[in-house]
VOVO-627319 format. One record per residue (C-alpha): residue number from 1; residue in one letter; chain; x, y negated, z negated. Coordinates in steps of 0.001 Angstrom, whole numbers, plus 500000, padded with zeros to 6 digits. Example, Ala and Ser with C-alpha at 12.3 -4.5 7.8 and 13.67 -1.06 7.14 Angstrom:
BEGIN
PT   resi   resn   chain       px       py       pz
PT      1      a       A   512300   504500   492200
PT      2      s       A   513670   501060   492860
END
This chain:
BEGIN
PT   resi   resn   chain       px       py       pz
PT      1      x       A   837926   336618   950749
PT      2      x       A   834634   337920   949545
PT      3      x       A   834919   340941   947149
PT      4      x       A   831922   343440   947105
PT      5      x       A   831344   346106   944305
PT      6      x       A   830599   349361   945614
PT      7      x       A   828205   351433   943608
PT      8      x       A   829918   354428   942156
PT      9      x       A   828309   357817   943102
PT     10      x       A   826465   359793   940536
PT     11      x       A   828153   361795   938078
PT     12      x       A   827320   365231   936847
PT     13      x       A   828651   366353   933693
PT     14      x       A   828431   369446   931191
PT     15      x       A   826728   368978   927646
PT     16      x       A   830159   369784   926080
PT     17      x       A   831779   366842   927971
PT     18      x       A   828763   364668   927296
PT     19      x       A   829179   365263   923417
PT     20      x       A   833099   364706   923537
PT     21      x       A   832426   361633   925744
PT     22      x       A   829984   360052   923283
PT     23      x       A   832048   360697   920067
PT     24      x       A   835021   359170   921979
PT     25      x       A   833117   356056   923258
PT     26      x       A   831915   355522   919696
PT     27      x       A   835604   355333   918375
PT     28      x       A   834589   358574   916029
PT     29      x       A   837028   360670   917715
PT     30      x       A   838681   360506   915019
PT     31      x       A   836716   358400   912666
PT     32      x       A   838196   355405   910882
PT     33      x       A   841028   355229   913496
PT     34      x       A   841254   351569   914126
PT     35      x       A   843814   349662   912044
PT     36      x       A   844459   346167   911958
PT     37      x       A   841760   344651   909558
PT     38      x       A   839524   341703   910940
PT     39      x       A   841143   342392   914412
PT     40      x       A   840101   346114   914325
PT     41      x       A   836763   344774   913391
PT     42      x       A   836794   342752   916640
PT     43      x       A   837595   345640   918692
PT     44      x       A   834466   347478   917634
PT     45      x       A   832332   344381   918550
PT     46      x       A   834233   344448   922095
PT     47      x       A   833485   348139   922466
PT     48      x       A   829782   347914   921096
PT     49      x       A   828984   344584   922250
PT     50      x       A   826585   343879   919204
PT     51      x       A   826143   345660   915746
PT     52      x       A   822660   345702   914486
PT     53      x       A   821976   343819   911076
PT     54      x       A   820033   345226   908290
PT     55      x       A   819999   343710   904752
PT     56      x       A   819277   347168   902847
PT     57      x       A   822417   348009   901060
PT     58      x       A   821501   351168   899430
PT     59      x       A   824390   352881   900671
PT     60      x       A   825916   350025   902174
PT     61      x       A   824555   347529   904834
PT     62      x       A   823963   349048   908340
PT     63      x       A   826766   346785   910143
PT     64      x       A   829210   347622   907396
PT     65      x       A   828622   351292   907637
PT     66      x       A   829009   351057   911622
PT     67      x       A   832560   349427   910832
PT     68      x       A   833465   351607   908202
PT     69      x       A   832951   354590   910254
PT     70      x       A   835478   353315   912774
PT     71      x       A   837934   351070   911038
PT     72      x       A   840434   352237   908625
PT     73      x       A   840005   350955   905042
PT     74      x       A   837290   348829   906284
PT     75      x       A   836666   345960   903672
PT     76      x       A   832887   344324   904057
PT     77      x       A   834884   341214   903362
PT     78      x       A   836649   341107   906710
PT     79      x       A   833300   340907   908626
PT     80      x       A   832103   338196   906218
PT     81      x       A   835377   336228   907011
PT     82      x       A   834646   336608   910693
PT     83      x       A   831328   335375   910282
PT     84      x       A   832524   332424   908327
PT     85      x       A   835375   331548   910958
PT     86      x       A   832157   331696   913533
PT     87      x       A   834113   334482   915432
PT     88      x       A   830896   336391   915183
PT     89      x       A   827258   335145   915048
PT     90      x       A   823676   336371   914295
PT     91      x       A   821587   336593   917394
PT     92      x       A   818676   338880   918384
PT     93      x       A   819608   341854   920739
PT     94      x       A   818225   344903   919603
PT     95      x       A   816653   343361   916388
PT     96      x       A   818708   341039   914375
PT     97      x       A   822527   341591   915384
PT     98      x       A   825978   340367   915011
PT     99      x       A   827540   339465   918253
PT    100      x       A   830918   337765   919289
PT    101      x       A   830385   334159   919199
PT    102      x       A   832209   333923   922620
PT    103      x       A   829307   335881   924127
PT    104      x       A   826517   333884   922528
PT    105      x       A   825261   332043   925805
PT    106      x       A   824061   335705   926928
PT    107      x       A   821955   335998   923724
PT    108      x       A   820381   332725   923648
PT    109      x       A   817031   333475   925480
PT    110      x       A   814129   335193   924582
PT    111      x       A   811150   336669   925794
PT    112      x       A   809231   336479   922475
PT    113      x       A   805466   335367   922650
PT    114      x       A   805209   335261   918714
PT    115      x       A   807906   332955   917926
PT    116      x       A   806725   330054   920371
PT    117      x       A   803005   330882   919050
PT    118      x       A   804176   330784   915319
PT    119      x       A   805686   327302   915902
PT    120      x       A   802630   326115   918109
PT    121      x       A   799972   327174   915461
PT    122      x       A   801979   325655   912499
PT    123      x       A   803157   322538   914185
PT    124      x       A   803013   320333   911061
PT    125      x       A   804884   322677   908931
PT    126      x       A   807475   323391   911685
PT    127      x       A   808208   319486   912076
PT    128      x       A   808563   319020   908510
PT    129      x       A   810938   322053   908101
PT    130      x       A   813028   320825   910937
PT    131      x       A   813204   317067   909859
PT    132      x       A   814534   318359   906371
PT    133      x       A   817081   320556   907627
PT    134      x       A   818229   317975   909842
PT    135      x       A   818627   315472   907184
PT    136      x       A   819640   317796   904508
PT    137      x       A   821788   320549   906217
PT    138      x       A   821224   324139   905482
PT    139      x       A   817995   325189   903511
PT    140      x       A   816271   328670   902808
PT    141      x       A   812560   329222   902721
PT    142      x       A   812764   328732   898845
PT    143      x       A   813958   325197   899201
PT    144      x       A   810380   324351   900449
PT    145      x       A   806951   324639   898953
PT    146      x       A   805357   327680   899939
PT    147      x       A   802602   327106   902716
PT    148      x       A   799959   329578   903773
PT    149      x       A   798341   330082   906944
PT    150      x       A   797186   332585   909511
PT    151      x       A   800737   334155   910050
PT    152      x       A   801188   337782   908668
PT    153      x       A   804105   339953   908438
PT    154      x       A   804455   343431   910062
PT    155      x       A   802436   345153   907280
PT    156      x       A   799535   342631   908133
PT    157      x       A   800160   340866   904771
PT    158      x       A   799814   336916   904841
PT    159      x       A   803478   335439   904796
PT    160      x       A   804934   332205   903630
PT    161      x       A   804323   329861   906883
PT    162      x       A   807813   328347   906039
PT    163      x       A   809529   331519   906115
PT    164      x       A   807628   332465   909473
PT    165      x       A   808796   328968   911058
PT    166      x       A   812362   329473   910029
PT    167      x       A   812625   332830   911738
PT    168      x       A   810677   331456   914908
PT    169      x       A   813243   328671   915142
PT    170      x       A   815969   331068   914853
PT    171      x       A   814274   333135   917718
PT    172      x       A   813850   330409   919874
PT    173      x       A   817413   329229   919436
PT    174      x       A   816777   325933   917479
PT    175      x       A   818440   327043   914343
PT    176      x       A   820740   329641   913198
PT    177      x       A   822086   331419   909929
PT    178      x       A   824440   329263   908029
PT    179      x       A   825005   331801   905371
PT    180      x       A   823485   334503   903409
PT    181      x       A   823235   334641   899679
PT    182      x       A   822422   338130   899078
PT    183      x       A   819306   338586   901368
PT    184      x       A   818513   335008   901179
PT    185      x       A   819136   333252   904553
PT    186      x       A   820076   329713   904852
PT    187      x       A   819282   328075   908426
PT    188      x       A   820969   324989   909955
PT    189      x       A   820807   323230   913282
PT    190      x       A   822551   325646   915888
PT    191      x       A   824192   322711   917196
PT    192      x       A   825829   322408   913834
PT    193      x       A   826973   325953   913586
PT    194      x       A   828615   326818   916948
PT    195      x       A   831543   325267   918797
PT    196      x       A   830374   322586   921499
PT    197      x       A   831961   324531   924406
PT    198      x       A   829880   327708   923428
PT    199      x       A   826566   325592   923058
PT    200      x       A   827355   324007   926478
PT    201      x       A   827201   326985   928394
PT    202      x       A   823795   327400   929755
PT    203      x       A   822913   330582   931900
PT    204      x       A   819482   331600   933703
PT    205      x       A   817099   333637   931645
PT    206      x       A   817178   336514   934037
PT    207      x       A   821005   336592   933860
PT    208      x       A   820977   336740   929898
PT    209      x       A   818386   339673   930074
PT    210      x       A   820406   341591   932767
PT    211      x       A   823327   341277   930329
PT    212      x       A   821472   342303   927363
PT    213      x       A   820364   345498   929294
PT    214      x       A   823764   346122   930111
PT    215      x       A   824790   345641   926550
PT    216      x       A   822370   348263   925394
PT    217      x       A   823972   350778   927938
PT    218      x       A   827301   349977   926787
PT    219      x       A   826527   350217   923060
PT    220      x       A   825024   353668   923388
PT    221      x       A   827041   355153   926162
PT    222      x       A   824330   357469   927948
PT    223      x       A   821077   355890   927645
PT    224      x       A   818412   357036   930152
PT    225      x       A   815574   354979   931656
PT    226      x       A   813333   354368   928524
PT    227      x       A   815538   355066   925765
PT    228      x       A   813452   355759   922324
PT    229      x       A   811902   353802   919903
PT    230      x       A   813029   350142   920190
PT    231      x       A   816124   350596   922005
PT    232      x       A   814909   348206   924717
PT    233      x       A   813012   345946   922234
PT    234      x       A   813160   342179   923239
PT    235      x       A   813552   342912   926902
PT    236      x       A   810080   342729   927671
PT    237      x       A   807963   345120   929830
PT    238      x       A   809636   347680   932117
PT    239      x       A   807477   346324   935097
PT    240      x       A   806173   342822   935936
PT    241      x       A   803599   341838   933570
PT    242      x       A   801077   338680   933793
PT    243      x       A   802104   337811   930189
PT    244      x       A   805865   336992   931552
PT    245      x       A   805299   335371   934944
PT    246      x       A   808224   335598   937084
PT    247      x       A   810051   338216   935179
PT    248      x       A   810586   341387   937377
PT    249      x       A   810822   343537   934154
PT    250      x       A   813758   345429   932812
PT    251      x       A   813636   348334   935300
PT    252      x       A   814426   345862   938099
PT    253      x       A   817308   344422   935995
PT    254      x       A   818727   347891   935483
PT    255      x       A   818481   348642   939229
PT    256      x       A   820479   345118   939754
PT    257      x       A   823202   346842   937584
PT    258      x       A   823135   350158   939428
PT    259      x       A   823380   348361   942692
PT    260      x       A   826151   346113   941704
PT    261      x       A   828192   349024   940242
PT    262      x       A   828139   348069   936540
PT    263      x       A   826002   350926   935683
PT    264      x       A   826576   354630   937076
PT    265      x       A   823884   357325   937161
PT    266      x       A   824567   360377   935300
PT    267      x       A   823040   363963   935177
PT    268      x       A   823877   365801   932125
PT    269      x       A   823681   369565   931841
PT    270      x       A   820449   370517   929920
PT    271      x       A   819265   366951   929375
PT    272      x       A   816178   365941   931298
PT    273      x       A   816033   362617   933288
PT    274      x       A   818929   360565   934624
PT    275      x       A   821273   358859   932124
PT    276      x       A   823625   355791   932845
PT    277      x       A   827147   354885   931933
PT    278      x       A   828689   351746   932245
PT    279      x       A   831363   351581   935081
PT    280      x       A   834543   351359   932967
PT    281      x       A   833577   354596   931026
PT    282      x       A   833297   356938   934043
PT    283      x       A   836749   358088   933840
PT    284      x       A   836485   358837   930015
PT    285      x       A   833273   360684   930858
PT    286      x       A   834898   362868   933465
PT    287      x       A   837731   363716   931325
PT    288      x       A   836771   363243   927506
PT    289      x       A   839473   364184   924991
PT    290      x       A   838931   367233   922562
PT    291      x       A   837948   365585   919205
PT    292      x       A   840263   366059   916271
PT    293      x       A   838906   367293   912937
PT    294      x       A   837206   364186   911276
PT    295      x       A   834031   363348   909775
PT    296      x       A   831998   360040   909829
PT    297      x       A   828952   359219   908072
PT    298      x       A   826799   357117   910559
PT    299      x       A   823789   354608   909378
PT    300      x       A   820186   354467   910663
PT    301      x       A   820955   351838   913169
PT    302      x       A   824230   353095   914617
PT    303      x       A   824028   352983   918223
PT    304      x       A   825274   356632   918500
PT    305      x       A   821644   357596   916999
PT    306      x       A   819570   355176   918859
PT    307      x       A   818225   357828   921402
PT    308      x       A   816639   360265   918938
PT    309      x       A   815461   362548   921933
PT    310      x       A   819041   362823   923103
PT    311      x       A   820124   363706   919744
PT    312      x       A   817939   366815   920022
PT    313      x       A   818506   367834   923606
PT    314      x       A   822212   367355   923541
PT    315      x       A   823272   367935   919803
PT    316      x       A   820419   369950   918678
PT    317      x       A   819955   367476   915956
PT    318      x       A   816753   366167   915088
PT    319      x       A   817040   362869   912865
PT    320      x       A   813964   361089   911198
PT    321      x       A   814556   358020   909247
PT    322      x       A   812296   358833   906297
PT    323      x       A   812544   355354   904764
PT    324      x       A   808816   354525   905650
PT    325      x       A   807358   358177   904700
PT    326      x       A   805768   358779   901552
PT    327      x       A   808087   360649   899107
PT    328      x       A   805960   363718   899226
PT    329      x       A   806268   364014   903176
PT    330      x       A   810156   363435   903204
PT    331      x       A   812195   366387   904292
PT    332      x       A   815367   364865   903281
PT    333      x       A   815565   361433   901648
PT    334      x       A   815158   357924   901650
PT    335      x       A   818449   356450   902867
PT    336      x       A   820109   359470   904684
PT    337      x       A   823165   359286   906651
PT    338      x       A   823998   361933   909373
PT    339      x       A   827378   363589   909331
PT    340      x       A   829429   363813   912344
PT    341      x       A   832168   366496   912497
PT    342      x       A   834183   366591   915743
PT    343      x       A   831697   366099   918458
PT    344      x       A   828766   367594   916389
PT    345      x       A   826062   366312   913965
PT    346      x       A   826557   369054   911292
PT    347      x       A   824380   367655   908482
PT    348      x       A   823016   364639   906198
PT    349      x       A   824116   363172   903089
PT    350      x       A   822182   360625   900594
PT    351      x       A   824752   358379   899008
PT    352      x       A   823517   355615   896792
PT    353      x       A   826075   352974   895568
PT    354      x       A   825936   351927   892039
PT    355      x       A   827875   348999   891658
PT    356      x       A   827242   348421   887842
PT    357      x       A   828825   352006   887233
PT    358      x       A   831429   351720   890055
PT    359      x       A   830454   355148   891306
PT    360      x       A   828619   356682   894294
PT    361      x       A   825777   359022   893485
PT    362      x       A   825122   361784   896170
PT    363      x       A   821685   362506   895708
PT    364      x       A   821220   365041   898482
PT    365      x       A   823316   367007   901092
PT    366      x       A   821715   369189   903966
PT    367      x       A   823515   371250   906447
PT    368      x       A   822285   371995   910076
PT    369      x       A   821120   375829   910402
PT    370      x       A   824064   377856   911534
PT    371      x       A   826642   375312   909994
PT    372      x       A   828742   376507   906897
PT    373      x       A   830961   373949   905733
PT    374      x       A   833439   376365   904108
PT    375      x       A   833864   378465   907326
PT    376      x       A   834093   375616   909813
PT    377      x       A   837799   374979   910649
PT    378      x       A   839065   371835   909215
PT    379      x       A   835679   370478   907784
PT    380      x       A   836328   370660   904033
PT    381      x       A   839483   368505   904319
PT    382      x       A   837746   366177   906725
PT    383      x       A   834939   365802   904552
PT    384      x       A   837061   365236   901390
PT    385      x       A   838816   362429   903418
PT    386      x       A   835452   361032   904437
PT    387      x       A   834317   360787   900748
PT    388      x       A   837672   359255   899696
PT    389      x       A   837285   356644   902371
PT    390      x       A   833508   356032   901289
PT    391      x       A   834548   355613   897805
PT    392      x       A   836974   352934   898760
PT    393      x       A   834263   351216   900934
PT    394      x       A   831719   351224   897991
PT    395      x       A   834348   349847   895636
PT    396      x       A   833756   352991   893224
PT    397      x       A   836251   355295   891640
PT    398      x       A   834124   358480   891385
PT    399      x       A   831299   360673   892791
PT    400      x       A   828417   361700   890882
PT    401      x       A   826644   364821   892542
PT    402      x       A   823013   365398   891708
PT    403      x       A   822755   368666   889635
PT    404      x       A   821558   370943   892560
PT    405      x       A   824587   370128   894550
PT    406      x       A   827016   372165   892398
PT    407      x       A   828419   374070   895509
PT    408      x       A   829274   370748   897244
PT    409      x       A   830678   369361   894157
PT    410      x       A   833091   372180   893644
PT    411      x       A   833936   372420   897413
PT    412      x       A   834588   368669   898031
PT    413      x       A   836067   367775   894750
PT    414      x       A   838229   364790   895482
PT    415      x       A   839882   361636   893782
PT    416      x       A   839800   358251   895220
END
């Protein structure tokens, strides 16, 4: 018997329902509600599909902050343990990401033009690097003599060719990350890192790319056609392009998903353009629960903040990650985390973990226009809970508030 998926009719929702849906979809209603240690971490991966990795650890690494916001008493060691057991693995989705190893077959393919070009332009170095890793096992770029060539980094500065070659091999699926020592990456042959049954599964490139498109919609919850910034990075052009012969473009892949019923078109009150939700989330979208009183701090690459235009139109929250702005042009701070309360973005906080002193420095806190922490029902207690949880995550025993934050210090005085 042949079963045919019938596309779901378009859904119309109010802005209020869309906000409540998004925080529920992102497991932030309430925050830190998943229990079970590493198993709870895997539940986040099942919900979001992949979690973007970023090595900066000013307030905690991005993937750890994503998990901390959703998993009770989250310990970064849990994610490291899953990585060591190869239950999660590094692959390229929206940037370098952690993905469930069981889904690795859908993340092997790439449309990168730069990685193959780097290997071709540095063929001698690439051959030597691969031969040494094959013979010696996991190596980092520091285990090789530095090589210079025409390869540049994203600032236009000449980079170590060995490092560029290692990264290109990782993008093209020849090497994988065996382990990290701080920010130093050790690469090994993919065949030695993943189970044979995972490696044996080979899927057509278009099927992999279609799955990646779906993964972006699943992770965010209500993306539109173009998203924002690099939301659809790594998926090639929206339409056919001669540089990728035979590739129909990501618009065609999205249309496939709508036709199959995997994606459902959504119209959100007050939001321009069509949005899309994965089929299994339609019921939640149509009847989202009222969010309880809780606070979460979310990092710059958390999927809930991917679409900055939607943050502005739906939440009236304008978020700019100011890391790359000169200090004089920053309105807020260097590594600032948006604050989610119930189903609203109510402010920003700039924490910095000082491991040597076992403390968290709060360098800044900013509240949205019209939001008064003291008058928002339930907020003060929820903020205290969030700060206590963050201290535990940071391995710290006290908060050190900047001098100009005296009001916040008195309001949120707490102990771990």
